N, C-alpha and C positions, 0 to 999 in steps of 0.2 A: 412602688408606693413610697419607698424611702426617699427617692429622688424628688417625687412630687411634693412630699412634705418639706423637703429642703428648699425647693423653689418657692413654696408659699412662705416659708420663714425668711428667705432671702428678700422677697418682695416686702414683707412686713418690716424687716430691718431697714431697708433703704427708704421706704415711705416714712418711717419714723425719723430717720436721719434728715430727710429733706424738709419735713415739717419743723424739726428742731432748728435747722439752719435758717429757715424762713423767720423763725422767732429771733435768732441771733442777728440776722440782717436788720430786722426792725429795731432791736435793742440798740444796735449801733447808731441809729438815727436819733433815738430818744434819750439815751443815757450817755453822758460824756465818758471818755476813756478814763480808766483808773480802777480803784478798788470796787466802786459801785457797779461798774459794768462787769467786772470779774465775778462778783457775787451773783449777778443776774444770769450769767451764762454758765456758772459752775454746775448747775443741774444737767445741762446739756453735755458737758464734758464727762460727768459721771455716767450719763446714759450711753455715750459713745464707748465707754469702757465695758459696759454690760452687754450691749447689743450683739457683739460677735459671739457671745456664748450661745446664742440661738442657732448658730450654724456649725455644722460638723464636717462638711466636705472640704477638700483642699481647694478645688477650683472656685468655689463660691465663698467659703469661709476664710481662706487664706488671704486673698486680696482685700476682702471686706475688713478684716481685722487690722491689716496694715494701713488701709486708707482711713478708717474711722478711729481706731484706738490709738494710733500713733500720729499720723500726719494731721488729721483733722483736729485732734485735741491740742497739739502743739500750736497749730495755726490759730486756734481760738484763744489760747493763752496769750499769744502775741496781739491778737485783735483786741483783747480786753484792755490793753494799754496803748492802743492806737498804733501798733507796729505790725510788721510782717506783711505778707502778700494779700491779706484780706483788708488792709487799711490803705487809704489814699489821702495824701495831704491836700489835694485839690478839691475833689468831690467824692461823694460816696460811690462805691463800686456798684454797678448794676446787679440786680438779683441773679440773672443767669451766670454772670461771670463770678459772682460771689460763691454760688453753689459749685461751679466747676472747679474753682481754685481750692475750695475747702475740701471737696470730696476726692479729688484726683491728684496723683503725684506729678503735678505740672508746675512750671514756673514761667511766667510770661517774660520774654526777652525784652530787656530795656536797651534800646539803641543809644549809643553815645552820640553826643552832639558832634557834627562834622567839624566845628571849629575847635572843639576840645575833646578829641577822641581819647577814650580810656585805654590805657595800656593793659595788656593781658595779665601782667604781673608786675610787682614792685617789691622793694625791700620789705615794706610793711606786709604785703600780701604773703610773703614767704614765711611769715611767722606761723601761720596756720593754714592747713590745706583747704579749709572750707572757704577761705577768702579768695582763692584763685579762681578766676573765671574760666569756664571750659572753652576750648577752641570751637569756632563755628565750623561745622562740617555737614555735608549731606552724604549719607551712606548710599552706595550704589545698590541696585537690585541684586547684583552678584553677591554683595556682602550679606544681605538678608537671605538670599536664596541658599547660600552655603550654610548659614546658621540653621535654617529650617531643615535642611537635609541632615545636619548633625543632630538636631533635636529628634528627627524621625528615627534615629538609631536607638532611642530610649527603649522601645518595645523589645527589639532583639536582645539588647543588653540585659533587660530585666528577665527575659525568658531564660537566658543562659548565665544568670548570676551565680549559680552553684558551681560553675566551671571556671569562674574568674577569681583571681586573688582578691581578698577583701579590700586591700589598699587600692588596687587597680579599679575595682568596682566603685569605691568612694570617689576616686578621681574622675571617673566617667560621669558619675552622678553630679559632681560639682560643676562639671562643664555643662551638663544638661540644665542645671539650676540657673547658671548665669545666662545661658541662651534663652531659657524660658522667661526669665525676668526681663531681659532686654526686649524680647518680642512683645510680652504682655504690656509693659510700660510704654513701649513704642506705639502699640495699637491705641491705648488710651490717649496718648499725646496727639496722635494723628487725628483721631475723632474730635478731640477738643479743638485742635487747630482749625479743622474744617468748619466746626460749628461757630466758633468765636471769631475766626478770621484773624488770629494773632500768631506771631512767631514765638515758639517755645524753645527754651533751653533744652539741650539733650540730657537724657538720664544717664547714659553710659557713653564712654569714649574709649572703646577698645582697651579695657583694663589689662589685658595680657601684654600690652606694650608699655606698661608703667616702668619707669626707671628708678623709682624710689617709693617708700611708703607714703611720703608726702604727695607724690604724683598719683599714686594708686587711689588713696582715699579722698584726695582733694580735687582731682581733675578728671578722674576716670570712673570711679565706682559709685553708683547710686547717688548722684549728685543732689537729688531732691532732699534726701535725708541730711546731707551735709549742710545745705542751705537753711534747713529748719533748726538744726542743732546749734548753728552758729549764734543766732540772736537769742535763743532761749537758754543756752547753757554756757557757751564759750564767752560771750561778752560779759555776763554778770560775774563769772568766776575770774576772768582776767582782771576785771575792775577791782574785785576784792583782793586778788593776789598781788596786785601792783603795790598795795599798801605794805605788804610784808616782804616781798622779794624784789621789788622794784619793777619798773616798766619793761626793762630788757628781758627779764626772765619770767614775767607774769604769764606769757602764753603757755609755758610748759605745764603747770598744774591745770590750766584751762583745757588743754588738749586731753589730758588724762581724764578730766571730768566729763568731757564730751564722749569719750569712748566708754566710760563707765555707764553713762545714761543710755548709750546705744546698746550696750550689752544687756542692761536691765530691760529695755524695751523689747529686745529680741527674745528674752526669756518669757515675756508676757505673750508675744505673738506665737511662740512655740507652744505655750500652754493652751491658747485658743485652738491650735491645730491638733495637738495630741492629747490634751486634758491630762497630762502627766505632771507630777510634782517636779519642779525645776531642780536640776542637778548643778546649776551655776557654771557649767562648762562654757556656755556662750559668754557669760560675763568675764570669765577668765580669758577667753580668746580675745575679746575686745580690750581688756585691760593690758594684756601682753602687747598688743599692737599699739595701744595708747602710750605705754611706757617707752617702747622702742621708737615710736615716732617722736616723742619728746626728746629722746637721746639724739635722734637724727637731727632735729632742729637745733639742739644745743651744739652739736659738732659743727653744723653749718655756720652758726653764729661765731663760734670760736675761730674757725678757719677763715671766715669772711671771704669765701670764694677763692682762697689761695690754692686749693688743691681739691680735686674730685676724681672719682673713679670713672673710667671709660663707660659710656652708656650701655654698651653690650654687657659688661661685667655687672654694673649696678642693676640692670634690668633682670639679668639671670638670678642674681642674689635676691632681688625683691620677689620675683615669682616663686622661687624656691621657698623662701620664708613664708609667704602666704599659703602655698600649697601644704607645707609641712604642718603649720599651725592649724590650717583648716581641716586637714585630714585627722589631726589629733583631737581637736576640741569642737569644731563646728559641725562637720558632717555626721559624726556619731549621734548628735542630738537629733538630727533629721531622721536618721534610721531608727532611733529609739521611738520616735513619734509615728513610725511606719508610713512616712510620707511617700516613699517609693511604692509601697504596696497600695496605698490609697489612690495615688495618681493613676497607677496602672488599672486598678479596678474601676475607678470612676470613668476613665477614658474608654475602657472596654464596654462598660454599660452604656455610655452615651453613643458610641459607634454602633453597638448592637441595636439600640432603639432606633437610631437613624436608619439603619439598614432595613429593619422591619417596617418602618414607615414607608420607605421607598418601595419595598416589595408590595406593601398593601396598596399603594397608589398604582403601581404597575398592574397589579392583579385586577383592580377595580376598573381600569381604563383600557388596558391593552392585552394582558396575559392572564391565562389560567395557570397559576403557579402551584405546583404540588411538591411538598417536601417528602422525599423518599428516605427510607431507613438509613442509607449509607451517608446521609448528611449533605448530599448534593441537591441542587435545585433543578427541577425539570420543568421548563416553560413551554407552553403550547399556546400559540396565538388563537384567540377565540374566533370561532368560525372556520377554523382550518380543518375541522373534522369532516 
């Protein structure tokens, strides 16, 4: 009954979101960009921050809160001023595409002109990781197959968590989290690509191969968030900072501001999931990474490419730093919200219901199924008596 109520709430939440986005799409045609449009869609932004409170499960509430309360609201803020993925300089975006881009963590790939191809990186792009374009790649079935198999170990790990060292358990959970996110966002991207017939930019690019924090956050980890935070936070802060510290060093406070906003939004998402008072560990995690990334950029500017660590060494240092800070500040917040318990319970409930439905179908069509006391199923084909 609880799951049925959650599904009803899920439908209500997304119907409300679709109706609200229909209104925003209409507003975009009737009201010019600027403060007037912002005031017109501000109620929708507030609604998107409230809607996830109607959902309590991880599988439905977690993605919905991320898609609506974070991505959609930031995209609508950009849309109010005629910027971002929901705006077009040539002609208004069609309604299906507007809905897809607003609701889902996708970014349509812009192909560079053959006569003037865009380089993957430049000196300017190195100032901030979100400016770096991801490499184009197609992952093999073996890549996804391996990750699915690794994700399947979540159940045995959870069953034996009392026998594992707490840090080892958190490390395994963090691996499962990354794989689950990549698969989930990949599924949404594949469905959208099939429906709209467009090429999408990747969400992840093997973050475990990162050779620096700049490479990790800018080119490999959850790139949709990076693309949204850049125009909404990085650009305005850099513009303001350039008046105080000059254009050369203005990216540094902008980077820190981006990570602060990211940490704050993570606190909000985790509140939707666990309904617990924030401890601000997540904000500290992202601020630490923001300061360290700013230092990394400053060192690169000072050295100007004169010297750098071997890629193997820098890669190992990067992963070690991410792992240590993640196990210290990020993963405990997940455990405090009982994310691991909820995922296991919800998955078990879903599989059990699916199994019962399959048994019911088999019983009504082919078998006479009897549940015996020892827990095994004894099946007898009808008419075989």
